[in-house]
Structures are given as C-alpha cells and as structure tokens.
N, CA, C, O and the ligand as a Tripos MOL2 file, in Angstrom:
@<TRIPOS>MOLECULE
protein
  241   239    61     0     0
PROTEIN
NO_CHARGES

@<TRIPOS>ATOM
      1 N           0.8390   -1.1960    0.0000 N.3       1 MET1
      2 CA          0.0000    0.0000    0.0000 C.3       1 MET1
      3 C           0.8800    1.2550    0.0000 C.2       1 MET1
      4 O           2.0130    1.2310    0.4800 O.2       1 MET1
      5 N           0.3440    2.3390   -0.5420 N.am      2 GLU2
      6 CA          1.1200    3.5650   -0.6130 C.3       2 GLU2
      7 C           0.7460    4.5030    0.5160 C.2       2 GLU2
      8 O          -0.4180    4.6150    0.8990 O.2       2 GLU2
      9 N           1.7500    5.1660    1.0330 N.am      3 LYS3
     10 CA          1.5060    6.1670    2.0670 C.3       3 LYS3
     11 C           2.3150    7.4030    1.7600 C.2       3 LYS3
     12 O           3.2720    7.3810    0.9850 O.2       3 LYS3
     13 N           1.8970    8.4840    2.3970 N.am      4 ARG4
     14 CA          2.6340    9.7250    2.1780 C.3       4 ARG4
     15 C           3.4500   10.0480    3.4140 C.2       4 ARG4
     16 O           2.9410   10.0210    4.5350 O.2       4 ARG4
     17 N           4.6910   10.3480    3.2040 N.am      5 CYS5
     18 CA          5.5710   10.6780    4.3220 C.3       5 CYS5
     19 C           5.1720   12.0430    4.8860 C.2       5 CYS5
     20 O           4.9740   13.0050    4.1440 O.2       5 CYS5
     21 N           5.0600   12.1040    6.2000 N.am      6 ILE6
     22 CA          4.6230   13.3510    6.8220 C.3       6 ILE6
     23 C           5.7630   14.3470    6.8890 C.2       6 ILE6
     24 O           5.5440   15.5220    7.1850 O.2       6 ILE6
     25 N           6.9510   13.9040    6.6240 N.am      7 LEU7
     26 CA          8.1140   14.7820    6.7370 C.3       7 LEU7
     27 C           8.4920   15.3950    5.3960 C.2       7 LEU7
     28 O           8.6120   16.6140    5.2730 O.2       7 LEU7
     29 N           8.6790   14.5480    4.3980 N.am      8 CYS8
     30 CA          9.1240   15.0640    3.1090 C.3       8 CYS8
     31 C           7.9790   15.1170    2.1010 C.2       8 CYS8
     32 O           8.1110   15.7580    1.0590 O.2       8 CYS8
     33 N           6.8530   14.4520    2.3940 N.am      9 GLY9
     34 CA          5.6680   14.5640    1.5670 C.3       9 GLY9
     35 C           5.6580   13.6720    0.3520 C.2       9 GLY9
     36 O           4.7340   13.7520   -0.4570 O.2       9 GLY9
     37 N           6.6490   12.8300    0.1990 N.am     10 ARG10
     38 CA          6.6840   11.9610   -0.9720 C.3      10 ARG10
     39 C           5.9970   10.6460   -0.6750 C.2      10 ARG10
     40 O           5.9620   10.1810    0.4640 O.2      10 ARG10
     41 N           5.4510   10.0600   -1.7240 N.am     11 MET11
     42 CA          4.7610    8.7880   -1.5660 C.3      11 MET11
     43 C           5.7660    7.6620   -1.5020 C.2      11 MET11
     44 O           6.7720    7.6570   -2.2110 O.2      11 MET11
     45 N           5.4700    6.7020   -0.6320 N.am     12 PHE12
     46 CA          6.3460    5.5450   -0.5590 C.3      12 PHE12
     47 C           5.5050    4.3180   -0.2620 C.2      12 PHE12
     48 O           4.4060    4.4150    0.2860 O.2      12 PHE12
     49 N           6.0260    3.1860   -0.6240 N.am     13 VAL13
     50 CA          5.2830    1.9370   -0.4910 C.3      13 VAL13
     51 C           5.6750    1.2310    0.7980 C.2      13 VAL13
     52 O           6.8550    1.0460    1.0940 O.2      13 VAL13
     53 N           4.6610    0.8420    1.5550 N.am     14 VAL14
     54 CA          4.9210    0.0810    2.7630 C.3      14 VAL14
     55 C           4.3390   -1.3200    2.6030 C.2      14 VAL14
     56 O           3.3580   -1.5310    1.8900 O.2      14 VAL14
     57 N           4.9570   -2.2450    3.2700 N.am     15 GLU15
     58 CA          4.4760   -3.6160    3.1800 C.3      15 GLU15
     59 C           3.3130   -3.8280    4.1360 C.2      15 GLU15
     60 O           3.1190   -3.0610    5.0800 O.2      15 GLU15
     61 N           2.5520   -4.8670    3.8830 N.am     16 ASP16
     62 CA          1.3420   -5.1040    4.6710 C.3      16 ASP16
     63 C           1.6310   -5.7600    6.0120 C.2      16 ASP16
     64 O           0.7230   -5.9890    6.8110 O.2      16 ASP16
     65 N           2.8810   -6.0530    6.2460 N.am     17 MET17
     66 CA          3.2310   -6.8090    7.4490 C.3      17 MET17
     67 C           2.9910   -6.0120    8.7310 C.2      17 MET17
     68 O           2.9070   -6.5920    9.8130 O.2      17 MET17
     69 N           2.8830   -4.7080    8.6190 N.am     18 CYS18
     70 CA          2.7530   -3.8910    9.8200 C.3      18 CYS18
     71 C           1.2920   -3.5430   10.0970 C.2      18 CYS18
     72 O           1.0030   -2.5320   10.7370 O.2      18 CYS18
     73 N           0.3800   -4.3710    9.6200 N.am     19 GLU19
     74 CA         -1.0270   -4.0790    9.8660 C.3      19 GLU19
     75 C          -1.4450   -4.4910   11.2670 C.2      19 GLU19
     76 O          -2.1920   -3.7800   11.9410 O.2      19 GLU19
     77 N          -0.9620   -5.6300   11.6900 N.am     20 THR20
     78 CA         -1.3250   -6.1030   13.0200 C.3      20 THR20
     79 C          -0.2510   -5.7330   14.0320 C.2      20 THR20
     80 O           0.7670   -6.4100   14.1700 O.2      20 THR20
     81 N          -0.5090   -4.6530   14.7230 N.am     21 THR21
     82 CA          0.4460   -4.2180   15.7390 C.3      21 THR21
     83 C          -0.2420   -4.2180   17.0920 C.2      21 THR21
     84 O          -0.5850   -3.1680   17.6350 O.2      21 THR21
     85 N          -0.4310   -5.3890   17.6110 N.am     22 GLU22
     86 CA         -1.1420   -5.4970   18.8850 C.3      22 GLU22
     87 C          -0.2770   -5.0180   20.0370 C.2      22 GLU22
     88 O          -0.7570   -4.4000   20.9870 O.2      22 GLU22
     89 N           0.9960   -5.3160   19.9300 N.am     23 ASP23
     90 CA          1.8990   -4.9130   21.0000 C.3      23 ASP23
     91 C           1.9750   -3.3950   21.1070 C.2      23 ASP23
     92 O           2.0330   -2.8320   22.2000 O.2      23 ASP23
     93 N           1.9730   -2.7500   19.9480 N.am     24 ASP24
     94 CA          2.0430   -1.3020   19.9670 C.3      24 ASP24
     95 C           0.7770   -0.7050   20.5620 C.2      24 ASP24
     96 O           0.8200    0.3280   21.2300 O.2      24 ASP24
     97 N          -0.3470   -1.3610   20.3130 N.am     25 ASP25
     98 CA         -1.5990   -0.8580   20.8560 C.3      25 ASP25
     99 C          -1.5870   -0.8790   22.3720 C.2      25 ASP25
    100 O          -2.1540   -0.0030   23.0250 O.2      25 ASP25
    101 N          -0.9410   -1.8780   22.9130 N.am     26 LEU26
    102 CA         -0.8930   -1.9810   24.3640 C.3      26 LEU26
    103 C          -0.0030   -0.9030   24.9660 C.2      26 LEU26
    104 O          -0.2600   -0.3900   26.0550 O.2      26 LEU26
    105 N           1.0370   -0.5800   24.2340 N.am     27 LEU27
    106 CA          1.9980    0.3680   24.7740 C.3      27 LEU27
    107 C           1.5390    1.8090   24.5920 C.2      27 LEU27
    108 O           1.7380    2.6440   25.4740 O.2      27 LEU27
    109 N           0.9200    2.1020   23.4420 N.am     28 THR28
    110 CA          0.5330    3.4750   23.1750 C.3      28 THR28
    111 C          -0.8850    3.7380   23.6530 C.2      28 THR28
    112 O          -1.8150    3.0390   23.2490 O.2      28 THR28
    113 N          -1.0600    4.7310   24.5010 N.am     29 PRO29
    114 CA         -2.3740    5.0820   25.0190 C.3      29 PRO29
    115 C          -3.2710    5.6820   23.9550 C.2      29 PRO29
    116 O          -4.4960    5.6070   24.0570 O.2      29 PRO29
    117 N          -2.6810    6.2700   22.9480 N.am     30 GLU30
    118 CA         -3.4870    6.8970   21.9120 C.3      30 GLU30
    119 C          -4.1610    5.8370   21.0500 C.2      30 GLU30
    120 O          -3.6510    4.7270   20.8920 O.2      30 GLU30
    121 N          -5.3030    6.1940   20.5020 N.am     31 PRO31
    122 CA         -5.9310    5.3120   19.5150 C.3      31 PRO31
    123 C          -5.0280    5.1900   18.3100 C.2      31 PRO31
    124 O          -4.2900    6.1190   17.9800 O.2      31 PRO31
    125 N          -5.0840    4.0560   17.6580 N.am     32 ARG32
    126 CA         -4.1290    3.7430   16.5900 C.3      32 ARG32
    127 C          -3.8600    4.9370   15.6850 C.2      32 ARG32
    128 O          -4.6750    5.3100   14.8410 O.2      32 ARG32
    129 N          -2.7250    5.5000   15.8880 N.am     33 LYS33
    130 CA         -2.3210    6.6640   15.1250 C.3      33 LYS33
    131 C          -1.2220    6.2560   14.1730 C.2      33 LYS33
    132 O          -0.0860    6.0120   14.5800 O.2      33 LYS33
    133 N          -1.5660    6.1860   12.9150 N.am     34 THR34
    134 CA         -0.6000    5.7110   11.9450 C.3      34 THR34
    135 C           0.2470    6.8620   11.4380 C.2      34 THR34
    136 O          -0.2110    7.7130   10.6760 O.2      34 THR34
    137 N           1.4690    6.8640   11.8730 N.am     35 VAL35
    138 CA          2.3950    7.8860   11.4180 C.3      35 VAL35
    139 C           3.1890    7.3440   10.2510 C.2      35 VAL35
    140 O           3.8790    6.3310   10.3630 O.2      35 VAL35
    141 N           3.0840    8.0220    9.1480 N.am     36 SER36
    142 CA          3.7510    7.5450    7.9470 C.3      36 SER36
    143 C           5.0390    8.3150    7.7250 C.2      36 SER36
    144 O           5.0330    9.5110    7.4310 O.2      36 SER36
    145 N           6.1190    7.6140    7.8690 N.am     37 ILE37
    146 CA          7.4170    8.2230    7.6120 C.3      37 ILE37
    147 C           8.1990    7.3030    6.6930 C.2      37 ILE37
    148 O           8.3210    6.1050    6.9470 O.2      37 ILE37
    149 N           8.7210    7.8760    5.6330 N.am     38 CYS38
    150 CA          9.4380    7.0590    4.6730 C.3      38 CYS38
    151 C          10.7580    6.5780    5.2680 C.2      38 CYS38
    152 O          11.2080    7.0580    6.3080 O.2      38 CYS38
    153 N          11.3520    5.6340    4.5870 N.am     39 ASP39
    154 CA         12.5440    4.9950    5.1290 C.3      39 ASP39
    155 C          13.6820    5.9910    5.3090 C.2      39 ASP39
    156 O          14.4160    5.9420    6.2960 O.2      39 ASP39
    157 N          13.8160    6.8810    4.3560 N.am     40 LEU40
    158 CA         14.9050    7.8470    4.4220 C.3      40 LEU40
    159 C          14.7590    8.7400    5.6380 C.2      40 LEU40
    160 O          15.7090    8.9360    6.3960 O.2      40 LEU40
    161 N          13.5470    9.2880    5.8200 N.am     41 CYS41
    162 CA         13.3190   10.1910    6.9420 C.3      41 CYS41
    163 C          13.4370    9.4320    8.2560 C.2      41 CYS41
    164 O          13.9110    9.9740    9.2550 O.2      41 CYS41
    165 N          13.0090    8.1890    8.2500 N.am     42 ARG42
    166 CA         13.0940    7.4060    9.4830 C.3      42 ARG42
    167 C          14.5480    7.2100    9.8910 C.2      42 ARG42
    168 O          14.9110    7.3390   11.0600 O.2      42 ARG42
    169 N          15.3570    6.9000    8.9060 N.am     43 LYS43
    170 CA         16.7810    6.7360    9.1930 C.3      43 LYS43
    171 C          17.3810    8.0340    9.6980 C.2      43 LYS43
    172 O          18.1980    8.0540   10.6180 O.2      43 LYS43
    173 N          16.9500    9.1230    9.0650 N.am     44 LYS44
    174 CA         17.4840   10.4200    9.4600 C.3      44 LYS44
    175 C          17.1020   10.7310   10.9010 C.2      44 LYS44
    176 O          17.9330   11.1810   11.6900 O.2      44 LYS44
    177 N          15.8240   10.4840   11.2390 N.am     45 LEU45
    178 CA         15.3590   10.7300   12.5960 C.3      45 LEU45
    179 C          16.1240    9.8840   13.6000 C.2      45 LEU45
    180 O          16.5560   10.3620   14.6490 O.2      45 LEU45
    181 N          16.2760    8.6300   13.2520 N.am     46 LYS46
    182 CA         16.9720    7.7270   14.1520 C.3      46 LYS46
    183 C          18.4060    8.1690   14.3450 C.2      46 LYS46
    184 O          18.9470    8.1130   15.4500 O.2      46 LYS46
    185 N          19.0040    8.6020   13.2790 N.am     47 HIS47
    186 CA         20.3940    9.0370   13.3470 C.3      47 HIS47
    187 C          20.5200   10.2590   14.2430 C.2      47 HIS47
    188 O          21.4180   10.3370   15.0820 O.2      47 HIS47
    189 N          19.6150   11.2090   14.0590 N.am     48 GLU48
    190 CA         19.6810   12.4250   14.8620 C.3      48 GLU48
    191 C          19.3910   12.1300   16.3190 C.2      48 GLU48
    192 O          20.0410   12.6770   17.2110 O.2      48 GLU48
    193 N          18.4110   11.2590   16.5660 N.am     49 ALA49
    194 CA         18.0810   10.9060   17.9360 C.3      49 ALA49
    195 C          19.2540   10.2090   18.5990 C.2      49 ALA49
    196 O          19.5780   10.4600   19.7600 O.2      49 ALA49
    197 N          19.8750    9.3370   17.8410 N.am     50 ASP50
    198 CA         21.0170    8.6080   18.3760 C.3      50 ASP50
    199 C          22.1470    9.5620   18.6990 C.2      50 ASP50
    200 O          22.8500    9.4110   19.6980 O.2      50 ASP50
    201 N          22.3040   10.5360   17.8410 N.am     51 LYS51
    202 CA         23.3910   11.4880   18.0300 C.3      51 LYS51
    203 C          23.1320   12.3590   19.2680 C.2      51 LYS51
    204 O          24.0480   12.6690   20.0300 O.2      51 LYS51
    205 N          21.8640   12.7450   19.4460 N.am     52 SER52
    206 CA         21.5520   13.6430   20.5590 C.3      52 SER52
    207 C          21.5240   12.9070   21.8870 C.2      52 SER52
    208 O          21.6790   13.5050   22.9520 O.2      52 SER52
    209 N          21.3210   11.5850   21.8030 N.am     53 GLN53
    210 CA         21.2630   10.8250   23.0480 C.3      53 GLN53
    211 C          22.6340   10.4860   23.5890 C.2      53 GLN53
    212 O          22.7860   10.1450   24.7620 O.2      53 GLN53
    213 N          23.6220   10.5810   22.7330 N.am     54 LYS54
    214 CA         24.9690   10.2510   23.1840 C.3      54 LYS54
    215 C          25.4500   11.2460   24.2360 C.2      54 LYS54
    216 O          25.3840   12.4570   24.0250 O.2      54 LYS54
    217 N          25.9170   10.7530   25.3320 N.am     55 PRO55
    218 CA         26.4370   11.6400   26.3770 C.3      55 PRO55
    219 C          27.7390   12.2860   25.9170 C.2      55 PRO55
    220 O          28.6220   11.6280   25.3670 O.2      55 PRO55
    221 N          27.8300   13.5450   26.1460 N.am     56 THR56
    222 CA         29.0280   14.2600   25.7280 C.3      56 THR56
    223 C          30.1490   14.0300   26.7150 C.2      56 THR56
    224 O          30.0870   14.4260   27.8790 O.2      56 THR56
    225 N          31.1360   13.3980   26.2250 N.am     57 LYS57
    226 CA         32.2750   13.1310   27.1060 C.3      57 LYS57
    227 C          33.0850   14.4010   27.3470 C.2      57 LYS57
    228 O          33.3920   15.1400   26.4120 O.2      57 LYS57
    229 N          33.4110   14.6350   28.5590 N.am     58 PRO58
    230 CA         34.2780   15.7750   28.8700 C.3      58 PRO58
    231 C          35.6890   15.5310   28.3480 C.2      58 PRO58
    232 O          36.3320   14.5400   28.6910 O.2      58 PRO58
    233 N          36.1370   16.4200   27.5430 N.am     59 VAL59
    234 CA         37.4520   16.2400   26.9390 C.3      59 VAL59
    235 C          38.5350   16.6970   27.9010 C.2      59 VAL59
    236 O          38.4920   17.8070   28.4320 O.2      59 VAL59
    237 N          39.4930   15.8310   28.1110 N.am     60 GLY60
    238 CA         40.5970   16.2410   28.9580 C.3      60 GLY60
    239 C          40.9640   15.2850   30.0130 C.2      60 GLY60
    240 O          41.8890   15.5420   30.7840 O.2      60 GLY60
    241 ZN         10.2100   11.2090    4.0720 Zn       61 ZN61
@<TRIPOS>BOND
     1     1     2 1
     2     2     3 1
     3     3     4 2
     4     3     5 am
     5     5     6 1
     6     6     7 1
     7     7     8 2
     8     7     9 am
     9     9    10 1
    10    10    11 1
    11    11    12 2
    12    11    13 am
    13    13    14 1
    14    14    15 1
    15    15    16 2
    16    15    17 am
    17    17    18 1
    18    18    19 1
    19    19    20 2
    20    19    21 am
    21    21    22 1
    22    22    23 1
    23    23    24 2
    24    23    25 am
    25    25    26 1
    26    26    27 1
    27    27    28 2
    28    27    29 am
    29    29    30 1
    30    30    31 1
    31    31    32 2
    32    31    33 am
    33    33    34 1
    34    34    35 1
    35    35    36 2
    36    35    37 am
    37    37    38 1
    38    38    39 1
    39    39    40 2
    40    39    41 am
    41    41    42 1
    42    42    43 1
    43    43    44 2
    44    43    45 am
    45    45    46 1
    46    46    47 1
    47    47    48 2
    48    47    49 am
    49    49    50 1
    50    50    51 1
    51    51    52 2
    52    51    53 am
    53    53    54 1
    54    54    55 1
    55    55    56 2
    56    55    57 am
    57    57    58 1
    58    58    59 1
    59    59    60 2
    60    59    61 am
    61    61    62 1
    62    62    63 1
    63    63    64 2
    64    63    65 am
    65    65    66 1
    66    66    67 1
    67    67    68 2
    68    67    69 am
    69    69    70 1
    70    70    71 1
    71    71    72 2
    72    71    73 am
    73    73    74 1
    74    74    75 1
    75    75    76 2
    76    75    77 am
    77    77    78 1
    78    78    79 1
    79    79    80 2
    80    79    81 am
    81    81    82 1
    82    82    83 1
    83    83    84 2
    84    83    85 am
    85    85    86 1
    86    86    87 1
    87    87    88 2
    88    87    89 am
    89    89    90 1
    90    90    91 1
    91    91    92 2
    92    91    93 am
    93    93    94 1
    94    94    95 1
    95    95    96 2
    96    95    97 am
    97    97    98 1
    98    98    99 1
    99    99   100 2
   100    99   101 am
   101   101   102 1
   102   102   103 1
   103   103   104 2
   104   103   105 am
   105   105   106 1
   106   106   107 1
   107   107   108 2
   108   107   109 am
   109   109   110 1
   110   110   111 1
   111   111   112 2
   112   111   113 am
   113   113   114 1
   114   114   115 1
   115   115   116 2
   116   115   117 am
   117   117   118 1
   118   118   119 1
   119   119   120 2
   120   119   121 am
   121   121   122 1
   122   122   123 1
   123   123   124 2
   124   123   125 am
   125   125   126 1
   126   126   127 1
   127   127   128 2
   128   127   129 am
   129   129   130 1
   130   130   131 1
   131   131   132 2
   132   131   133 am
   133   133   134 1
   134   134   135 1
   135   135   136 2
   136   135   137 am
   137   137   138 1
   138   138   139 1
   139   139   140 2
   140   139   141 am
   141   141   142 1
   142   142   143 1
   143   143   144 2
   144   143   145 am
   145   145   146 1
   146   146   147 1
   147   147   148 2
   148   147   149 am
   149   149   150 1
   150   150   151 1
   151   151   152 2
   152   151   153 am
   153   153   154 1
   154   154   155 1
   155   155   156 2
   156   155   157 am
   157   157   158 1
   158   158   159 1
   159   159   160 2
   160   159   161 am
   161   161   162 1
   162   162   163 1
   163   163   164 2
   164   163   165 am
   165   165   166 1
   166   166   167 1
   167   167   168 2
   168   167   169 am
   169   169   170 1
   170   170   171 1
   171   171   172 2
   172   171   173 am
   173   173   174 1
   174   174   175 1
   175   175   176 2
   176   175   177 am
   177   177   178 1
   178   178   179 1
   179   179   180 2
   180   179   181 am
   181   181   182 1
   182   182   183 1
   183   183   184 2
   184   183   185 am
   185   185   186 1
   186   186   187 1
   187   187   188 2
   188   187   189 am
   189   189   190 1
   190   190   191 1
   191   191   192 2
   192   191   193 am
   193   193   194 1
   194   194   195 1
   195   195   196 2
   196   195   197 am
   197   197   198 1
   198   198   199 1
   199   199   200 2
   200   199   201 am
   201   201   202 1
   202   202   203 1
   203   203   204 2
   204   203   205 am
   205   205   206 1
   206   206   207 1
   207   207   208 2
   208   207   209 am
   209   209   210 1
   210   210   211 1
   211   211   212 2
   212   211   213 am
   213   213   214 1
   214   214   215 1
   215   215   216 2
   216   215   217 am
   217   217   218 1
   218   218   219 1
   219   219   220 2
   220   219   221 am
   221   221   222 1
   222   222   223 1
   223   223   224 2
   224   223   225 am
   225   225   226 1
   226   226   227 1
   227   227   228 2
   228   227   229 am
   229   229   230 1
   230   230   231 1
   231   231   232 2
   232   231   233 am
   233   233   234 1
   234   234   235 1
   235   235   236 2
   236   235   237 am
   237   237   238 1
   238   238   239 1
   239   239   240 2
@<TRIPOS>SUBSTRUCTURE
     1 MET1         2 RESIDUE 1 A MET
     2 GLU2         6 RESIDUE 1 A GLU
     3 LYS3        10 RESIDUE 1 A LYS
     4 ARG4        14 RESIDUE 1 A ARG
     5 CYS5        18 RESIDUE 1 A CYS
     6 ILE6        22 RESIDUE 1 A ILE
     7 LEU7        26 RESIDUE 1 A LEU
     8 CYS8        30 RESIDUE 1 A CYS
     9 GLY9        34 RESIDUE 1 A GLY
    10 ARG10       38 RESIDUE 1 A ARG
    11 MET11       42 RESIDUE 1 A MET
    12 PHE12       46 RESIDUE 1 A PHE
    13 VAL13       50 RESIDUE 1 A VAL
    14 VAL14       54 RESIDUE 1 A VAL
    15 GLU15       58 RESIDUE 1 A GLU
    16 ASP16       62 RESIDUE 1 A ASP
    17 MET17       66 RESIDUE 1 A MET
    18 CYS18       70 RESIDUE 1 A CYS
    19 GLU19       74 RESIDUE 1 A GLU
    20 THR20       78 RESIDUE 1 A THR
    21 THR21       82 RESIDUE 1 A THR
    22 GLU22       86 RESIDUE 1 A GLU
    23 ASP23       90 RESIDUE 1 A ASP
    24 ASP24       94 RESIDUE 1 A ASP
    25 ASP25       98 RESIDUE 1 A ASP
    26 LEU26      102 RESIDUE 1 A LEU
    27 LEU27      106 RESIDUE 1 A LEU
    28 THR28      110 RESIDUE 1 A THR
    29 PRO29      114 RESIDUE 1 A PRO
    30 GLU30      118 RESIDUE 1 A GLU
    31 PRO31      122 RESIDUE 1 A PRO
    32 ARG32      126 RESIDUE 1 A ARG
    33 LYS33      130 RESIDUE 1 A LYS
    34 THR34      134 RESIDUE 1 A THR
    35 VAL35      138 RESIDUE 1 A VAL
    36 SER36      142 RESIDUE 1 A SER
    37 ILE37      146 RESIDUE 1 A ILE
    38 CYS38      150 RESIDUE 1 A CYS
    39 ASP39      154 RESIDUE 1 A ASP
    40 LEU40      158 RESIDUE 1 A LEU
    41 CYS41      162 RESIDUE 1 A CYS
    42 ARG42      166 RESIDUE 1 A ARG
    43 LYS43      170 RESIDUE 1 A LYS
    44 LYS44      174 RESIDUE 1 A LYS
    45 LEU45      178 RESIDUE 1 A LEU
    46 LYS46      182 RESIDUE 1 A LYS
    47 HIS47      186 RESIDUE 1 A HIS
    48 GLU48      190 RESIDUE 1 A GLU
    49 ALA49      194 RESIDUE 1 A ALA
    50 ASP50      198 RESIDUE 1 A ASP
    51 LYS51      202 RESIDUE 1 A LYS
    52 SER52      206 RESIDUE 1 A SER
    53 GLN53      210 RESIDUE 1 A GLN
    54 LYS54      214 RESIDUE 1 A LYS
    55 PRO55      218 RESIDUE 1 A PRO
    56 THR56      222 RESIDUE 1 A THR
    57 LYS57      226 RESIDUE 1 A LYS
    58 PRO58      230 RESIDUE 1 A PRO
    59 VAL59      234 RESIDUE 1 A VAL
    60 GLY60      238 RESIDUE 1 A GLY
    61 ZN61       241 GROUP 0 **** ****
C-alpha cells in the first residue's frame, strides 16, 4: 500500500506486514495513530536521535 511521508511529503510503499500491531496498541495510550514516515526520513530521525542521546564526554 502507498503512504505519504509526513516529513518530506513523498509517496512511498509500505508492506502489509505492519497491519497487526497489537503490541504497539498496548503500549501506546493513543488510539491507533498511523504515522507515515518514509525509510529515508526514518533513518534520518533515528540518526539524529542517536546522536543527541549520546552523552558528551568531557574532553581532557
Ligand atoms: Zn520522508
């Protein structure tokens, strides 16, 4: 199925395997909110999050 990325706005194809997300429903209090982010943007987000989570070592 095709979805539109909320970040860059381009259409991308997602596989049907992520239709049944029961575990996510248990964890997220919100009603099933499908956030569509393409692979590129997802990688970018993950990269930035990973970078910001790294503790800054004091140099010296
Ligand atoms: Zn995108």
